[in-house]
C-alpha positions as CSV (number, residue, x, y, z in Angstrom):
1,M,3.1,22.2,-11.9
2,K,4.7,22.5,-8.8
3,V,4.7,19.9,-6.0
4,K,3.6,20.8,-3.0
5,Q,6.7,21.6,-0.8
6,G,8.6,22.2,-4.0
7,V,10.2,18.9,-3.2
8,C,10.0,15.5,-4.7
9,R,10.9,12.2,-2.8
10,W,10.2,9.8,-6.0
11,S,10.8,6.9,-3.8
12,G,7.8,7.6,-1.4
13,I,4.4,6.0,-2.2
14,L,2.3,9.8,-2.1
15,L,3.0,12.4,-4.6
16,L,0.7,15.5,-4.0
17,L,0.1,17.5,-6.9
18,V,-0.8,21.6,-7.5
19,L,-2.3,22.9,-10.1
20,T,-0.7,26.2,-10.4
21,S,-2.7,27.8,-13.4
22,C,-6.2,26.0,-13.4
23,S,-9.1,26.8,-15.5
24,I,-11.4,24.4,-13.0
25,S,-14.2,26.5,-12.2
26,A,-16.1,25.6,-8.6
27,P,-18.5,23.5,-8.0
28,Y,-17.0,20.1,-8.9
29,R,-16.7,16.8,-6.8
30,A,-13.3,15.2,-6.0
31,F,-13.2,11.9,-7.5
32,S,-10.8,9.3,-7.9
33,F,-9.6,7.0,-10.7
34,L,-7.4,4.0,-11.7
35,I,-4.8,3.1,-13.9
36,I,-3.8,-0.5,-14.7
37,S,-1.3,-1.2,-18.0
38,D,0.0,-4.2,-20.2
39,T,-2.8,-6.9,-18.8
40,H,-1.2,-8.9,-22.0
41,V,-4.3,-11.5,-21.9
42,R,-3.6,-14.2,-23.9
43,L,-4.9,-17.5,-24.2
44,P,-3.9,-21.1,-22.5
45,D,-2.8,-23.3,-25.2
46,Y,-2.2,-20.6,-28.1
47,P,1.1,-20.5,-29.5
48,D,2.5,-17.6,-27.2
49,D,1.7,-20.0,-24.7
50,A,5.4,-21.9,-24.8
51,N,7.0,-18.7,-24.0
52,Y,4.5,-16.6,-21.6
53,N,2.0,-18.2,-18.8
54,N,-1.0,-17.1,-20.0
55,Q,-3.4,-18.9,-18.0
56,L,-1.7,-16.4,-14.9
57,N,-2.1,-13.3,-16.5
58,I,-5.9,-14.0,-17.2
59,D,-5.7,-15.1,-13.2
60,N,-3.9,-11.3,-12.1
61,L,-6.2,-9.4,-14.7
62,E,-9.2,-11.2,-13.2
63,S,-7.6,-10.8,-9.2
64,A,-7.2,-7.0,-10.4
65,V,-10.8,-6.7,-11.4
66,T,-12.2,-8.1,-8.4
67,R,-9.6,-5.8,-6.2
68,I,-11.7,-2.8,-7.5
69,N,-14.9,-4.2,-7.1
70,L,-14.5,-4.5,-3.5
71,Q,-11.1,-1.9,-3.0
72,Y,-12.4,1.0,-5.0
73,P,-16.2,1.1,-5.4
74,H,-16.8,4.7,-5.5
75,A,-13.7,5.3,-8.4
76,A,-15.1,6.8,-11.3
77,F,-13.5,4.5,-13.6
78,V,-10.4,2.7,-14.3
79,L,-8.0,3.5,-17.3
80,V,-5.8,1.1,-19.5
81,T,-2.7,2.5,-20.6
82,G,-2.1,0.0,-23.2
83,D,-0.7,-3.8,-24.3
84,L,-4.1,-5.1,-23.4
85,V,-3.6,-8.7,-25.3
86,G,-0.5,-10.5,-25.7
87,C,-1.1,-10.4,-29.8
88,L,-3.9,-10.8,-31.7
89,F,-4.5,-13.7,-33.9
90,S,-6.2,-11.8,-36.9
91,D,-6.5,-8.5,-38.5
92,N,-9.5,-9.0,-40.1
93,A,-12.9,-7.7,-37.9
94,D,-14.9,-9.8,-39.9
95,D,-13.5,-12.2,-37.8
96,Y,-14.6,-10.9,-34.3
97,L,-18.2,-11.6,-32.5
98,V,-18.4,-14.4,-34.2
99,G,-18.4,-16.9,-31.4
100,Q,-14.6,-17.7,-31.9
101,E,-12.6,-17.4,-29.0
102,N,-9.6,-14.5,-29.3
103,P,-7.8,-12.6,-26.6
104,A,-9.8,-9.1,-27.7
105,E,-12.6,-10.6,-26.8
106,E,-11.4,-12.3,-23.9
107,F,-10.1,-9.0,-22.4
108,K,-12.9,-7.4,-22.7
109,S,-15.3,-10.2,-21.4
110,I,-12.9,-10.1,-18.2
111,M,-13.1,-6.0,-18.2
112,D,-16.8,-5.8,-18.0
113,G,-16.8,-8.0,-14.6
114,L,-15.8,-4.2,-13.6
115,N,-18.6,-2.1,-11.7
116,I,-17.0,1.2,-12.8
117,P,-16.7,1.8,-16.3
118,Y,-13.1,1.9,-18.5
119,Y,-11.2,3.3,-21.1
120,V,-8.5,1.8,-22.9
121,A,-4.9,3.2,-24.8
122,L,-3.8,0.8,-27.3
123,G,0.1,-0.4,-27.0
124,N,2.1,-1.6,-29.3
125,H,0.8,-5.8,-28.8
126,D,-2.7,-4.5,-29.9
127,Y,-1.4,-3.9,-33.3
128,Q,0.2,-7.5,-33.6
129,K,-2.1,-9.7,-35.6
130,G,0.0,-12.9,-34.7
131,Y,2.8,-14.6,-33.3
132,N,6.3,-16.1,-34.4
133,Q,7.1,-19.0,-31.8
134,V,11.0,-18.9,-33.4
135,D,11.2,-14.9,-32.7
136,R,9.2,-15.4,-29.9
137,E,7.5,-12.0,-30.4
138,G,4.4,-11.0,-32.0
139,I,3.5,-10.3,-35.9
140,M,3.0,-6.7,-36.0
141,T,0.2,-6.0,-39.0
142,D,0.4,-4.6,-42.0
143,N,-2.1,-2.3,-42.3
144,I,-2.6,-0.5,-38.7
145,L,-6.6,0.4,-40.0
146,N,-7.5,-2.9,-40.2
147,I,-6.6,-3.8,-36.4
148,E,-8.1,-0.3,-35.5
149,A,-11.3,-1.8,-37.5
150,V,-11.2,-4.6,-35.0
151,W,-10.8,-2.4,-31.8
152,K,-13.3,-0.6,-32.9
153,K,-15.9,-3.8,-33.3
154,V,-14.6,-5.3,-30.1
155,L,-14.5,-2.0,-27.7
156,G,-16.0,0.6,-29.8
157,I,-13.2,2.5,-29.6
158,D,-11.2,5.1,-31.6
159,P,-7.6,5.1,-32.0
160,Y,-7.1,8.2,-29.6
161,Y,-9.8,10.1,-28.5
162,S,-10.6,12.6,-25.4
163,F,-13.7,12.8,-22.4
164,V,-13.9,15.6,-20.4
165,H,-14.6,14.9,-16.2
166,E,-15.4,16.9,-13.6
167,G,-13.9,20.0,-15.7
168,V,-10.8,17.6,-16.3
169,R,-9.6,16.6,-19.7
170,F,-8.9,13.3,-20.1
171,I,-6.9,12.9,-23.4
172,V,-5.9,8.9,-24.2
173,L,-3.3,9.2,-27.3
174,N,-2.0,6.7,-29.5
175,S,1.7,6.3,-29.5
176,N,1.6,3.3,-32.1
177,R,0.5,5.3,-35.3
178,G,3.9,7.0,-36.5
179,T,6.5,5.7,-38.8
180,V,9.2,3.5,-36.6
181,R,5.6,1.4,-35.0
182,S,6.4,-1.4,-37.2
183,E,9.9,-1.9,-35.5
184,L,10.2,-5.3,-33.2
185,C,11.1,-5.8,-29.9
186,P,14.0,-4.7,-28.2
187,F,13.0,-1.6,-30.6
188,C,9.4,-1.0,-30.6
189,T,9.8,3.0,-30.6
190,G,6.8,4.6,-29.5
191,S,5.9,7.8,-32.0
192,F,2.8,9.9,-32.8
193,D,1.5,10.1,-36.6
194,D,1.2,14.0,-37.5
195,L,-2.8,14.5,-38.0
196,Q,-3.0,12.9,-34.2
197,I,-0.8,16.0,-33.0
198,E,-2.5,18.5,-34.7
199,W,-5.7,16.8,-33.2
200,L,-3.6,17.3,-29.7
201,E,-3.1,20.4,-30.1
202,E,-6.5,21.3,-30.8
203,E,-7.6,19.7,-27.5
204,M,-4.9,21.4,-25.9
205,E,-6.5,24.2,-26.8
206,K,-9.6,23.7,-24.6
207,T,-10.5,25.5,-21.6
208,E,-10.3,22.2,-19.2
209,P,-6.5,21.2,-17.5
210,C,-5.2,17.9,-19.3
211,L,-3.9,14.8,-18.1
212,L,-2.7,12.4,-21.2
213,F,-2.2,8.7,-21.4
214,F,-0.8,6.5,-24.2
215,H,1.4,3.4,-24.1
216,H,5.0,4.0,-24.1
217,P,7.4,6.0,-22.2
218,L,9.3,9.3,-23.2
219,F,12.7,10.8,-22.4
220,T,12.5,12.5,-19.7
221,D,14.4,15.4,-17.6
222,N,16.7,12.7,-15.8
223,K,18.3,11.0,-18.1
224,T,19.9,8.4,-16.1
225,Y,16.3,6.6,-16.0
226,L,15.7,3.3,-17.8
227,W,12.0,3.4,-18.2
228,A,12.2,-0.2,-19.7
229,G,14.2,-2.3,-20.9
230,F,15.9,-0.5,-23.4
231,S,16.2,3.4,-24.6
232,S,15.2,1.9,-27.7
233,F,11.1,1.5,-26.1
234,L,10.4,5.0,-25.8
235,V,8.7,7.6,-27.9
236,E,11.4,8.2,-30.2
237,E,13.8,11.1,-29.7
238,G,12.5,13.9,-31.9
239,D,8.9,13.3,-32.4
240,A,6.8,15.8,-33.1
241,F,4.5,15.3,-29.6
242,Y,7.9,16.5,-27.8
243,L,7.6,19.7,-29.2
244,S,3.7,19.7,-28.3
245,A,4.3,19.0,-24.8
246,Q,6.7,21.7,-24.7
247,T,4.3,24.2,-26.3
248,Y,1.4,23.0,-23.2
249,K,3.7,22.3,-20.6
250,D,1.4,24.5,-18.3
251,K,-1.5,22.8,-19.9
252,I,-0.3,18.9,-19.3
253,K,-1.4,18.7,-15.3
254,A,0.5,14.9,-15.6
255,I,1.3,11.9,-18.5
256,F,0.9,8.5,-17.9
257,V,2.4,5.6,-19.6
258,G,2.7,1.7,-19.8
259,H,5.1,-0.5,-21.7
260,G,8.3,-0.3,-19.3
261,H,6.8,-3.1,-16.7
262,S,7.9,-0.9,-13.8
263,W,7.0,1.8,-11.5
264,V,8.8,4.8,-12.8
265,S,8.4,8.7,-12.2
266,D,9.9,11.8,-13.3
267,T,9.6,15.6,-15.1
268,L,9.2,16.2,-18.7
269,Y,10.7,19.5,-19.3
270,Q,10.7,19.6,-15.2
271,T,6.9,21.1,-15.6
272,I,5.5,17.8,-16.0
273,P,5.0,14.4,-13.6
274,V,5.5,11.5,-16.0
275,Y,4.5,8.1,-14.6
276,E,4.7,4.3,-15.4
277,T,2.2,1.9,-14.2
278,G,3.3,-1.6,-13.4
279,P,2.1,-4.7,-15.4
280,I,-0.9,-7.0,-14.9
281,G,0.5,-9.4,-17.0
282,D,3.6,-11.0,-18.4
283,R,7.1,-10.0,-17.0
284,A,6.5,-8.8,-13.4
285,G,3.0,-8.7,-13.8
286,S,0.6,-8.7,-10.3
287,G,-3.1,-8.3,-10.0
288,E,-1.9,-5.9,-7.1
289,N,-0.5,-3.4,-9.7
290,I,-3.0,-0.5,-9.4
291,H,-2.1,3.6,-9.5
292,V,-4.9,5.4,-7.6
293,I,-5.5,8.7,-8.4
294,T,-7.7,11.4,-6.6
295,V,-8.6,14.7,-7.9
296,Y,-9.9,18.0,-6.3
297,P,-10.9,20.2,-8.2
298,D,-11.9,22.6,-6.4
299,D,-8.7,23.1,-4.5
300,N,-6.6,22.6,-7.7
301,L,-5.2,18.9,-6.6
302,Y,-3.7,15.6,-7.8
303,Q,-3.0,13.2,-5.9
304,V,-1.0,10.1,-7.0
305,S,0.0,7.1,-4.7
306,I,0.6,3.4,-6.1
307,G,-2.2,0.7,-4.6
308,N,0.4,-2.2,-4.3
309,D,2.2,-1.5,-1.1
310,A,5.5,-3.7,-1.8
311,A,5.9,-1.5,-4.9
312,S,7.6,2.0,-4.8
313,Y,8.7,3.9,-8.0
314,K,12.0,4.0,-9.4
315,A,13.6,7.1,-9.4
316,L,15.7,9.3,-7.5
317,E,15.0,13.1,-5.6
318,F,15.4,15.9,-7.0
319,E,13.8,19.8,-6.8
320,L,11.2,20.4,-9.6
321,N,10.9,23.5,-10.5
322,P,13.6,25.0,-8.1
């Protein structure tokens, strides 16, 4: 994939991406979709409220939903790149949908206010079963299958999945299932399990061009980038994902992540654009932080923009595929 003019000015708000080798066949309709990230829904007066502004996170997400309904009524859907909640307070699915207040169902209640569909990727906070007030950190579940059963019950989602819209394959991955997933922040590193990588490569063999979505940022081409507060926030160097991405770099048209609470863009293997979406909740959170992606399938063109006039990518200028 190349930037239309061959040079990407990452400090700008708008970026046009041309698909140079694409299996999209006419006729497909142009469409747009939206990305939000790190909503961190937390409940007022819960244990984590001592260290966060839990009501503000709820207000920000409600504001984003209202804004999407008003300003982007024709968008096809919204995709959330992880950290839906600040933490859960139980990893037992029997505690959910029984009339008991909890962050997962609060997230769903707010998002159900959208007039368009939504999809989600899971983040590291979505695997936390409680909150340690002394450490000021969530408590990671001992059994990821238990947490995934919670999200299956509340949202009806699998840990990772894909769908096709207007000839484009959207692949929603899970960067919390590998061997390092249990580490606490600031060492909350991302990694992928082998079965998921095998599944991803099967998806890549299908005919459609692919867009990837998951929570943790990557070690990208420009090593001076700070995608997050610590390099340990990224997908672990040497993770099997990197080899898969390199193998299928011409099939992956863009990757969208969250986790770092920043607006960042770079490339992977001088080919794949990678974007981080600014947060809705917690540090630097705002209901204005929305990524807007417009797809013109018949023209093999993607348009990426930040829907927050006050935001811009933290990035440098360099040539793509010089």
